[in-house]
Structure formats: C-alpha cells, structure tokens
MARMAR-987909 format. One record per atom (N, C-alpha, C): x, y, z; atom name; residue in one letter; residue number from 1. Coordinates in Angstrom, 3 decimals. Example, Ala and Ser with C-alpha at 12.3 -4.5 7.8 and 13.67 -1.06 7.14 Angstrom:
         x         y         z  atome  residu  num
    13.190    -5.690     7.800      N       A    1
    12.300    -4.500     7.800     CA       A    1
    13.200    -3.300     7.800      C       A    1
    12.850    -2.250     7.080      N       S    2
    13.670    -1.060     7.140     CA       S    2
    12.900     0.030     7.870      C       S    2
***
This chain:
         x         y         z  atome  residu  num
   172.938    50.890  -120.460      N       M    1
   171.784    51.176  -119.642     CA       M    1
   171.047    49.883  -119.269      C       M    1
   170.775    49.016  -120.229      N       L    2
   170.031    47.789  -119.946     CA       L    2
   170.914    46.695  -119.364      C       L    2
   172.212    46.904  -119.312      N       N    3
   173.109    45.881  -118.780     CA       N    3
   173.003    45.742  -117.269      C       N    3
   172.537    46.770  -116.574      N       N    4
   172.517    46.761  -115.112     CA       N    4
   171.108    46.719  -114.540      C       N    4
   170.192    46.000  -115.191      N       I    5
   168.817    45.947  -114.685     CA       I    5
   168.770    45.143  -113.393      C       I    5
   169.259    43.929  -113.401      N       G    6
   169.280    43.100  -112.203     CA       G    6
   167.915    42.552  -111.838      C       G    6
   167.887    41.772  -110.786      N       L    7
   166.661    41.123  -110.328     CA       L    7
   165.614    42.120  -109.820      C       L    7
   165.981    43.110  -109.014      N       P    8
   164.949    44.061  -108.555     CA       P    8
   164.288    44.817  -109.718      C       P    8
   165.066    45.168  -110.717      N       G    9
   164.497    45.859  -111.870     CA       G    9
   163.544    44.982  -112.650      C       G    9
   163.902    43.719  -112.822      N       L   10
   163.024    42.788  -113.528     CA       L   10
   161.726    42.562  -112.757      C       L   10
   161.827    42.460  -111.441      N       L   11
   160.611    42.296  -110.630     CA       L   11
   159.714    43.523  -110.730      C       L   11
   160.308    44.705  -110.732      N       L   12
   159.529    45.930  -110.865     CA       L   12
   158.817    45.978  -112.215      C       L   12
   159.520    45.609  -113.271      N       I   13
   158.909    45.572  -114.603     CA       I   13
   157.760    44.571  -114.638      C       I   13
   157.959    43.389  -114.044      N       A   14
   156.912    42.367  -114.023     CA       A   14
   155.672    42.861  -113.280      C       A   14
   155.856    43.555  -112.155      N       V   15
   154.726    44.077  -111.386     CA       V   15
   153.980    45.142  -112.188      C       V   15
   154.716    46.023  -112.850      N       V   16
   154.079    47.075  -113.647     CA       V   16
   153.267    46.466  -114.789      C       V   16
   153.830    45.482  -115.472      N       V   17
   153.117    44.826  -116.570     CA       V   17
   151.863    44.134  -116.043      C       V   17
   151.978    43.483  -114.902      N       L   18
   150.827    42.802  -114.312     CA       L   18
   149.722    43.797  -113.943      C       L   18
   150.101    44.926  -113.396      N       V   19
   149.111    45.933  -113.019     CA       V   19
   148.452    46.529  -114.261      C       V   19
   149.244    46.806  -115.294      N       L   20
   148.697    47.434  -116.499     CA       L   20
   147.765    46.516  -117.280      C       L   20
   148.155    45.259  -117.451      N       F   21
   147.406    44.366  -118.330     CA       F   21
   146.474    43.414  -117.591      C       F   21
   146.747    43.117  -116.353      N       G   22
   145.896    42.200  -115.600     CA       G   22
   146.273    40.748  -115.851      C       G   22
   145.886    39.913  -114.901      N       R   23
   146.265    38.502  -114.963     CA       R   23
   145.621    37.787  -116.145      C       R   23
   144.392    38.125  -116.470      N       G   24
   143.676    37.439  -117.555     CA       G   24
   144.316    37.676  -118.906      C       G   24
   144.679    38.915  -119.182      N       K   25
   145.306    39.233  -120.470     CA       K   25
   146.656    38.541  -120.606      C       K   25
   147.436    38.548  -119.530      N       I   26
   148.772    37.951  -119.587     CA       I   26
   148.672    36.443  -119.781      C       I   26
   147.747    35.781  -119.077      N       S   27
   147.622    34.325  -119.224     CA       S   27
   147.140    33.951  -120.628      C       S   27
   146.225    34.734  -121.193      N       S   28
   145.764    34.432  -122.553     CA       S   28
   146.878    34.690  -123.564      C       S   28
   147.678    35.721  -123.319      N       L   29
   148.807    36.002  -124.201     CA       L   29
   149.837    34.877  -124.157      C       L   29
   150.123    34.378  -122.965      N       M   30
   151.086    33.274  -122.839     CA       M   30
   150.537    32.001  -123.491      C       M   30
   149.226    31.801  -123.421      N       G   31
   148.619    30.651  -124.099     CA       G   31
   148.808    30.738  -125.598      C       G   31
   148.636    31.938  -126.149      N       E   32
   148.836    32.134  -127.587     CA       E   32
   150.302    31.945  -127.973      C       E   32
   151.200    32.399  -127.116      N       V   33
   152.629    32.205  -127.380     CA       V   33
   152.953    30.716  -127.404      C       V   33
   152.394    29.964  -126.473      N       G   34
   152.604    28.517  -126.432     CA       G   34
   152.088    27.828  -127.685      C       G   34
   150.913    28.244  -128.153      N       K   35
   150.364    27.672  -129.388     CA       K   35
   151.255    28.005  -130.583      C       K   35
   151.786    29.216  -130.592      N       G   36
   152.676    29.617  -131.682     CA       G   36
   153.954    28.803  -131.701      C       G   36
   154.523    28.567  -130.530      N       I   37
   155.751    27.762  -130.445     CA       I   37
   155.472    26.342  -130.906      C       I   37
   154.334    25.781  -130.498      N       T   38
   153.971    24.428  -130.912     CA       T   38
   153.798    24.346  -132.431      C       T   38
   153.141    25.341  -133.007      N       A   39
   152.945    25.353  -134.457     CA       A   39
   154.277    25.497  -135.186      C       A   39
   155.182    26.308  -134.640      N       F   40
   156.499    26.481  -135.255     CA       F   40
   157.272    25.166  -135.245      C       F   40
   157.281    24.478  -134.104      N       K   41
   157.985    23.191  -134.010     CA       K   41
   157.392    22.173  -134.980      C       K   41
   156.066    22.148  -135.098      N       K   42
   155.422    21.214  -136.027     CA       K   42
   155.805    21.543  -137.465      C       K   42
   155.872    22.826  -137.789      N       G   43
   156.272    23.231  -139.132     CA       G   43
   157.706    22.839  -139.447      C       G   43
   158.586    22.987  -138.473      N       V   44
   159.988    22.594  -138.678     CA       V   44
   160.079    21.091  -138.897      C       V   44
   159.369    20.309  -138.084      N       D   45
   159.385    18.849  -138.241     CA       D   45
   158.811    18.430  -139.597      C       D   45
   157.735    19.079  -140.017      N       D   46
   157.140    18.771  -141.317     CA       D   46
   158.116    19.112  -142.450      C       D   46
   158.814    20.218  -142.314      N       G   47
   159.794    20.612  -143.332     CA       G   47
   160.938    19.611  -143.429      C       G   47
   161.423    19.148  -142.273      N       K   48
   162.491    18.138  -142.266     CA       K   48
   162.014    16.853  -142.939      C       K   48
   160.787    16.434  -142.595      N       Q   49
   160.243    15.205  -143.176     CA       Q   49
   160.084    15.344  -144.687      C       Q   49
   159.645    16.507  -145.148      N       E   50
   159.480    16.735  -146.579     CA       E   50
   160.819    16.675  -147.306      C       E   50
   161.848    17.240  -146.710      N       I   51
   163.182    17.206  -147.317     CA       I   51
   163.694    15.775  -147.365      C       I   51
   163.486    15.019  -146.277      N       E   52
   163.930    13.619  -146.265     CA       E   52
   163.182    12.795  -147.302      C       E   52
   161.880    13.023  -147.446      N       D   53
   161.096    12.297  -148.442     CA       D   53
   161.566    12.634  -149.857      C       D   53
   161.847    13.897  -150.090      N       Q   54
   162.321    14.314  -151.407     CA       Q   54
   163.681    13.694  -151.707      C       Q   54
   164.557    13.639  -150.724      N       A   55
   165.877    13.031  -150.921     CA       A   55
   165.742    11.538  -151.199      C       A   55
   164.797    10.877  -150.522      N       A   56
   164.581     9.447  -150.754     CA       A   56
   164.022     9.205  -152.146      C       A   56
   163.160    10.082  -152.634      N       D   57
   162.598     9.936  -153.971     CA       D   57
   163.663    10.139  -155.054      C       D   57
   164.617    11.031  -154.759      N       E   58
   165.650    11.329  -155.747     CA       E   58
   166.833    10.374  -155.670      C       E   58
   166.819     9.466  -154.691      N       A   59
   167.926     8.524  -154.535     CA       A   59
   168.016     7.641  -155.775      C       A   59
   169.230     7.407  -156.214      N       V   60
   169.470     6.634  -157.430     CA       V   60
   169.925     5.230  -157.042      C       V   60
   169.368     4.236  -157.713      N       D   61
   169.783     2.858  -157.491     CA       D   61
   171.126     2.649  -158.178      C       D   61
   172.157     2.360  -157.383      N       V   62
   173.510     2.217  -157.937     CA       V   62
   173.935     0.757  -158.023      C       V   62
   172.975    -0.157  -157.925      N       T   63
   173.298    -1.566  -158.040     CA       T   63
   173.706    -1.842  -159.489      C       T   63
   174.841    -2.534  -159.680      N       P   64
   175.268    -2.849  -161.043     CA       P   64
   174.204    -3.663  -161.786      C       P   64
   174.155    -3.513  -163.085      N       A   65
   173.136    -4.174  -163.909     CA       A   65
   173.208    -5.690  -163.795      C       A   65
   174.407    -6.254  -163.653      N       E   66
   174.543    -7.706  -163.558     CA       E   66
   173.824    -8.240  -162.314      C       E   66
   173.947    -7.530  -161.177      N       E   67
   173.308    -7.992  -159.951     CA       E   67
   171.788    -7.816  -160.018      C       E   67
   171.309    -6.814  -160.752      N       K   68
   169.871    -6.612  -160.879     CA       K   68
   169.249    -7.773  -161.641      C       K   68
   169.984    -8.290  -162.635      N       D   69
   169.440    -9.386  -163.430     CA       D   69
   169.352   -10.673  -162.613      C       D   69
   170.276   -10.867  -161.662      N       K   70
   170.285   -12.075  -160.823     CA       K   70
   169.131   -12.075  -159.844      C       K   70
   168.701   -10.925  -159.406      N       V   71
   167.670   -10.839  -158.371     CA       V   71
   166.330   -10.960  -158.961      C       V   71
***
C-alpha cells in the first residue's frame, strides 16, 4: 500500500499537514528537531572522545627497562 505513494501523494500529505498544524507549529517543530540532531551529534562526539581518552589512559608503556634508564 505505501509502496505506490509517489510525488502527488506526498504533496497531498504535506498540504494536509500544513493545513492541520499551520506554518508556525511546523517551523517550531522543525527547529526542535534540528536542536535534537545537534545534541545527538555532540553526544556522539563526546562519547568518542571519552573512549579515546580512556584508551590513552590505559595505554601501557612498552619501552624496555634498559632504554628507560638511558633516558
């Protein structure tokens, strides 16, 4: 059923949504969606950085003892 919507069907749905909710509600909703996406991306970046920091903290110095004494 949903496989054959096509462009005219999507335009009809968009017009109905616009009439029901109005331009102001839709623009504020899209603004909130944008803020949510930005917060999600920031959270993912923070998580990656935290994992990298943890891996760096757990890194083991594998320099042989003889070379450590020379330095």
